[in-house]
C-alpha positions in Angstrom: -22.4 183.9 169.2 -25.6 186.0 168.8 -26.5 184.1 165.7 -25.9 180.8 167.5 -28.2 181.8 170.3 -30.9 182.8 167.8 -30.7 179.3 166.2 -30.7 177.6 169.6 -33.8 179.5 170.7 -35.5 178.7 167.4 -34.8 175.0 167.8 -35.9 175.0 171.4 -39.1 176.9 170.4 -39.8 174.3 167.7 -39.3 171.5 170.2 -41.7 173.1 172.7 -44.3 173.8 170.0 -44.0 170.2 168.8 -44.4 168.9 172.4 -47.5 171.0 172.9 -49.0 169.7 169.7 -48.3 166.1 170.8 -50.0 166.8 174.1 -53.3 167.7 172.4 -53.7 164.0 171.7 -54.7 161.3 171.7 -56.3 162.1 168.3 -59.1 160.0 166.8 -57.0 159.5 163.7 -53.3 160.2 163.0 -51.9 160.1 159.5 -48.2 159.6 159.9 -45.3 160.6 157.7 -47.1 161.6 154.5 -46.2 164.4 152.1 -48.8 167.0 153.2 -49.7 169.2 150.2 -52.0 172.2 150.8 -52.5 174.4 147.8 -54.2 177.1 149.8 -51.1 177.7 152.0 -48.4 176.3 149.8 -47.3 173.7 152.4 -45.5 170.8 150.8 -43.6 168.7 153.3 -43.5 165.6 155.4 -45.9 166.0 158.4 -48.0 164.1 160.8 -51.7 165.0 160.8 -54.0 164.6 163.8 -57.8 164.5 163.4 -60.2 165.0 166.2 -64.0 165.6 166.4 -64.2 165.9 162.6 -61.6 168.6 162.3 -57.9 168.8 161.5 -56.5 169.3 165.0 -52.7 169.2 164.4 -50.2 169.3 161.6 -46.8 168.6 163.1 -43.3 167.4 162.5 -43.4 165.9 166.0 -44.9 162.5 166.7 -48.6 162.4 167.4 -50.5 159.9 169.5 -53.7 158.5 168.0 -56.3 155.8 168.5 -56.2 154.9 164.8 -52.9 155.4 163.1 -52.3 155.4 159.3 -48.8 155.0 157.9 -48.7 157.4 154.9 -45.0 157.2 154.1 -44.5 157.7 150.4 -48.1 159.0 150.0 -49.5 162.4 149.5 -51.9 163.7 152.1 -54.2 166.3 150.5 -57.4 168.2 151.1 -60.4 166.1 150.0 -61.4 166.8 146.4 -64.4 169.0 145.7 -66.6 168.3 142.7 -68.8 171.3 141.8 -70.6 169.4 139.1 -71.9 166.0 140.2 -75.3 164.9 138.9 -75.0 161.5 140.5 -76.4 162.3 144.0 -77.1 158.7 144.9 -75.2 155.9 146.9 -74.0 154.2 143.7 -72.5 157.3 142.2 -71.0 158.4 145.5 -69.3 155.1 145.9 -67.3 155.6 142.7 -66.6 159.2 143.6 -65.3 158.3 147.0 -62.8 155.9 145.4 -61.8 158.8 143.2 -60.9 160.9 146.2 -64.0 163.1 146.2 -65.2 164.3 149.7 -67.7 167.0 148.6 -70.0 166.5 145.5 -72.3 169.4 144.6 -75.1 169.5 142.1 -74.7 173.1 140.8 -75.6 173.0 137.1 -78.9 171.0 137.2 -79.8 171.8 140.8 -83.1 171.0 142.5 -86.5 172.6 142.5 -87.8 171.6 145.9 -84.6 172.5 147.6 -85.6 171.9 151.2 -86.8 168.4 150.3 -83.7 167.6 148.3 -81.5 168.4 151.4 -83.8 166.6 153.8 -83.7 163.4 151.7 -79.9 163.2 152.0 -79.2 164.5 155.5 -77.8 161.7 157.6 -77.7 159.3 154.6 -74.9 160.7 152.5 -71.4 159.3 152.0 -70.0 162.6 150.8 -70.8 166.3 151.6 -73.6 167.5 149.3 -75.4 170.6 148.1 -77.4 172.1 145.3 -78.5 175.2 143.5 -82.1 175.9 142.7 -82.9 174.7 139.2 -84.0 177.1 136.5 -84.7 174.2 134.2 -87.1 172.7 136.7 -88.6 176.0 137.7 -89.3 176.7 134.1 -90.6 173.2 133.4 -92.9 173.3 136.4 -94.9 176.1 134.8 -94.0 176.6 131.2 -92.7 173.4 129.5 -95.6 171.1 130.5 -93.9 168.1 129.0 -90.8 167.3 131.1 -87.9 169.6 131.8 -85.2 169.1 129.2 -87.1 167.3 126.4 -90.3 167.7 124.4 -92.0 170.7 122.7 -92.1 172.7 125.8 -88.4 173.5 125.9 -88.9 175.7 122.8 -91.6 177.9 124.4 -90.9 181.4 125.4 -92.3 182.3 128.8 -95.0 185.0 129.0 -94.5 187.9 131.3 -96.8 186.2 133.8 -94.9 183.0 133.6 -91.6 184.8 134.0 -92.8 186.1 137.3 -93.8 182.6 138.4 -90.5 181.2 137.4 -88.7 183.9 139.4 -91.0 183.2 142.4 -90.0 179.5 142.3 -86.3 180.4 142.1 -86.7 182.8 145.0 -88.3 180.1 147.1 -85.4 177.7 146.4 -82.9 180.4 147.4 -84.8 181.0 150.6 -84.4 177.2 151.4 -80.6 177.3 151.3 -79.8 176.8 147.6 -76.2 177.6 146.7 -77.2 179.8 143.7 -79.2 179.2 140.5 -78.4 176.4 138.1 -79.1 177.0 134.4 -79.0 174.7 131.4 -79.6 177.2 128.5 -78.6 174.6 125.9 -81.5 172.5 127.0 -84.1 175.4 127.1 -83.8 177.2 123.7 -87.1 178.9 124.5 -85.6 180.8 127.3 -85.0 184.3 125.8 -82.0 186.5 126.4 -84.3 188.6 128.6 -85.2 185.6 130.7 -81.6 184.7 131.3 -80.7 188.3 132.2 -83.6 188.3 134.7 -82.2 185.2 136.3 -78.8 186.8 136.7 -80.4 189.9 138.1 -82.3 187.8 140.7 -79.1 185.9 141.7 -77.2 189.2 142.0 -79.9 190.6 144.3 -79.5 187.6 146.6 -75.7 187.8 146.3 -75.4 184.3 144.9 -73.9 182.8 141.7 -75.4 181.5 138.5 -73.9 178.1 137.3 -74.6 177.7 133.6 -74.4 175.2 130.8 -74.1 177.9 128.1 -76.6 178.3 125.3 -74.5 177.1 122.4 -71.7 174.7 121.6 -70.4 175.0 118.1 -68.4 176.8 115.5 -71.3 178.1 113.3 -72.4 181.7 113.5 -74.9 182.7 114.7 -75.1 180.4 117.6 -71.4 179.7 118.3 -69.7 179.0 121.6 -68.2 182.5 121.4 -71.7 184.0 121.3 -72.7 181.9 124.3 -69.8 183.2 126.4 -70.6 186.8 125.3 -74.1 186.3 126.8 -72.5 185.1 130.1 -70.1 188.0 130.3 -72.7 190.5 129.4 -75.2 189.3 131.9 -72.6 189.2 134.7 -71.3 192.6 133.9 -74.8 194.1 133.6 -76.1 192.7 136.8 -73.0 192.2 139.0 -73.8 188.5 139.4 -71.1 185.9 139.7 -71.2 183.2 137.0 -69.6 179.8 136.7 -69.5 178.3 133.2 -69.5 174.5 133.3 -67.5 172.0 131.2 -65.6 174.5 129.0 -64.1 171.8 126.9 -67.5 170.3 125.7 -69.0 173.8 125.3 -66.0 175.2 123.5 -64.9 172.3 121.4 -62.4 173.8 118.8 -63.1 177.3 120.2 -62.0 176.4 123.8 -58.9 178.5 123.6 -60.7 181.7 122.6 -63.3 181.1 125.3 -60.6 180.8 127.9 -59.1 184.0 126.7 -62.5 185.7 126.9 -63.1 184.5 130.4 -59.6 185.6 131.6 -60.0 189.0 129.9 -63.4 189.5 131.5 -61.9 188.6 135.0 -59.1 191.1 134.5 -61.7 193.8 133.8 -63.8 193.1 136.9 -66.3 190.4 135.8 -66.8 187.6 138.3 -66.7 184.6 136.0 -65.0 181.2 136.3 -65.0 177.9 134.6 -64.2 174.2 134.9 -63.3 171.2 132.8 -63.5 167.4 132.9 -60.5 165.5 131.4 -62.3 163.5 128.7 -62.8 163.9 124.9 -66.4 162.9 125.1 -69.6 164.5 126.4 -72.8 162.8 127.6 -76.4 163.8 127.6 -79.9 162.8 126.4 -80.2 162.1 122.7 -83.5 164.0 122.7 -81.9 167.3 124.0 -82.2 170.4 121.8 -78.5 170.2 121.3 -79.2 167.5 118.7 -81.8 169.3 116.6 -81.4 169.7 112.9 -77.9 170.9 111.9 -76.1 169.4 114.9 -73.4 167.7 112.9 -72.3 171.0 111.3 -72.5 172.9 114.6 -70.6 170.4 116.6 -68.2 169.3 113.8 -69.3 165.7 114.4 -71.1 162.8 112.7 -73.4 159.9 113.6 -70.5 157.5 114.2 -69.2 159.8 117.0 -72.3 159.1 119.1 -72.3 156.1 121.4 -75.5 154.6 122.7 -74.8 154.1 126.5 -77.1 151.1 127.0 -75.2 148.9 124.5 -72.0 150.7 123.7 -72.9 150.7 120.0 -72.0 153.6 117.7 -75.0 155.1 115.9 -75.5 155.6 112.1 -77.6 157.7 109.8 -79.9 154.7 109.4 -80.8 154.3 113.1 -80.4 157.9 114.4 -84.0 158.9 114.2 -85.2 155.7 115.8 -82.9 156.1 118.8 -83.9 159.8 119.1 -87.6 158.9 119.1 -87.0 156.2 121.7 -84.9 158.5 124.0 -81.9 157.6 126.1 -78.4 158.7 127.2 -75.6 159.0 124.7 -71.9 159.6 124.8 -70.7 162.1 122.2 -67.0 161.6 121.2 -66.7 165.2 119.9 -64.2 167.1 122.0 -60.7 167.7 120.5 -58.0 166.4 122.8 -56.1 169.7 122.3 -59.1 171.5 123.8 -59.0 169.2 126.9 -55.3 169.5 127.3 -55.5 173.3 127.1 -58.2 173.6 129.7 -56.8 171.1 132.2 -53.5 172.9 132.2 -54.8 176.5 132.1 -54.4 178.4 135.5 -57.7 179.1 137.2 -59.7 176.4 135.4 -61.2 174.0 138.0 -61.6 170.3 137.7 -65.2 169.0 137.9 -66.6 165.7 136.7 -70.1 166.4 135.3 -70.7 162.8 136.4 -74.1 161.3 135.7 -75.8 158.5 137.6 -74.8 154.9 136.8 -77.7 152.8 135.4 -77.0 149.1 135.4 -73.3 149.8 135.7 -73.4 152.0 132.6 -72.5 155.7 132.4 -69.8 158.1 131.2 -66.5 157.1 133.0 -66.1 160.7 134.2 -68.3 159.9 137.2 -65.7 157.4 138.5 -62.3 158.6 137.2 -62.1 162.3 136.7 -59.8 163.3 139.6 -57.4 160.3 139.4 -57.2 160.8 135.6 -55.9 164.3 136.1 -53.4 163.2 138.7 -52.2 160.1 136.8 -52.4 161.1 133.1 -52.1 164.9 133.1 -49.6 165.3 136.0 -47.5 162.2 136.0 -47.7 161.0 132.4 -48.2 164.2 130.3 -46.5 166.6 132.8 -49.0 169.1 131.6 -49.2 170.8 135.1 -47.6 170.4 138.5 -49.0 168.2 141.2 -49.6 171.2 143.4 -51.4 173.1 140.6 -53.6 170.1 139.9 -54.5 169.7 143.5 -55.4 173.4 143.7 -57.9 172.9 140.8 -59.6 170.2 142.9 -59.5 171.7 146.4 -58.6 175.4 147.1 -60.1 176.9 143.9 -63.6 175.4 144.1 -63.7 176.1 147.9 -62.7 179.7 147.3 -65.3 180.0 144.5 -68.1 179.1 146.9 -67.0 180.4 150.3 -68.5 183.9 149.8 -71.9 182.3 149.2 -71.6 179.3 151.6 -69.3 180.0 154.6 -69.0 176.3 155.3 -66.7 176.1 152.3 -64.1 178.2 154.2 -63.3 175.1 156.2 -63.0 172.9 153.1 -60.4 172.5 150.4 -57.6 173.2 152.8 -55.4 171.0 155.0 -54.7 173.2 158.0 -55.5 173.2 161.7 -59.2 174.0 162.3 -60.4 172.9 158.9 -62.9 170.1 158.3 -61.2 166.7 158.2 -62.0 166.0 154.6 -58.7 164.3 153.5 -57.6 162.3 150.5 -54.5 160.2 150.7 -53.0 158.9 147.4 -49.9 157.5 145.8 -48.6 160.0 143.2 -46.6 157.2 141.5 -49.6 154.9 140.9 -52.8 157.0 141.1 -54.8 156.5 137.9 -58.4 156.2 136.6 -59.6 152.7 135.6 -63.1 153.6 134.4 -63.4 153.3 130.6 -66.1 153.9 128.1 -66.6 150.2 127.7 -66.3 149.4 131.5 -67.1 152.6 133.4 -68.0 151.1 136.8 -64.4 150.7 137.9 -62.8 152.3 140.9 -59.8 154.5 140.5 -56.6 153.0 141.9 -53.8 154.5 144.0 -56.1 156.3 146.5 -56.0 154.1 149.6 -57.7 156.4 152.1 -60.5 159.0 151.9 -61.8 160.7 155.0 -65.0 162.8 155.2 -65.6 164.9 158.3 -63.2 162.7 160.3 -64.7 159.4 159.2 -63.1 156.9 156.8 -65.2 156.3 153.7 -62.4 154.5 152.0 -59.8 152.6 154.0 -56.9 150.7 152.6 -58.5 150.9 149.2 -61.8 149.4 150.4 -65.1 151.3 150.6 -66.6 151.5 154.1 -70.1 151.0 152.8 -72.0 151.8 156.0 -70.2 155.1 156.5 -72.5 158.1 156.0 -70.6 161.1 157.3 -71.5 163.5 154.6 -73.0 166.9 155.6 -75.1 169.5 153.8 -73.4 172.5 152.3 -76.0 175.2 151.9 -76.5 179.0 152.1 -77.2 180.2 155.6 -80.7 181.2 156.5 -81.4 184.9 156.3 -80.3 186.6 159.5 -78.2 183.7 160.8 
């Protein structure tokens, strides 16, 4: 009898709670009957989601009243995907990312030099939420390189003591303007000494902000191997107390990806604040004039000329035309990453998913800028069964949000599907979601993602882009004293 009363009270309480939730409406948007999956809380069940004033206002088993109702039966309703590594900060790039389920796209590796201007240019005009670090490459180039930022003789110059002070002053200025940390591309600035990188870490630690790094080396040859590059990151972080995030572990690690992941996990167990990410492709993309392709690159990378694709035409290069293309300059795709390395990193717990997507030029670019997130869900979860759907979603939502929330409190409201959170929502079909962008035809939208909502506004509805929608908001470090 007592147990029956307890059950009755519980049922009655649930009905009352559901009725109260329903009374909070009408909501601006209601997503009905979808499988709500929230990696942060572990929620995985059929629910109705009410959105009001740009926030998640209700998640309920009870019916909700809304002005705009979406039937999500058979679909997954997830937090919007967060891309920590999106170089394409323009309307064309954000179009493809929106179709891929991305709601927040951050430029954390390359960053920006004039941080305040960078944010001002995008505020009120962005499809997705946006943010950036302050760029060490550009700060260095503005004073030391003299000939561009990632190419030319200047990248090989070591900074003088006076120049180091000016570089630090420029970084400090960007941090004061709301940058999310310091972005570094050590592979592109071989002239940056170990002392210089350590000083950058020390500066970041003093401000309580992370360093996001393309590590110094990618390759199997000692000295100058990927292992040595990760040693530098762990050493700098341990010595200064700075947080460090290593970008694209697959393309940096190549055949050594497994040992790099072991090193990162071991460092974390011993108190070093270090994380990493991966994109799910067996090819990298960068400038052919980058220092990465200096003499000896084939031995270091375990690759050859035929592995390099000229983006403008799709042709594979050869020993005969290599120097001519390098002198001309342009973007290449390097088919050099072992599939085993990608598989390992995508499935590894704690490794985030990020695209490293670059801007599209005349419809040409690496397909990762259009298909990264759908590719993980379709190929690695559904087809390869390399990881569970919940684990994959965690790598795209909760993990990147948690990585940044200590430095940018706005991120505490992102990457979660719970009441009070920002209404960044991605709705997809787990049975059909897939990437369609290819190396030969990269400008193709992912499929199986019918609805994407940013701050309570549809940017994709019924699979179609809402081109005029510009609900993206800046994600930045709070001003001192705020």
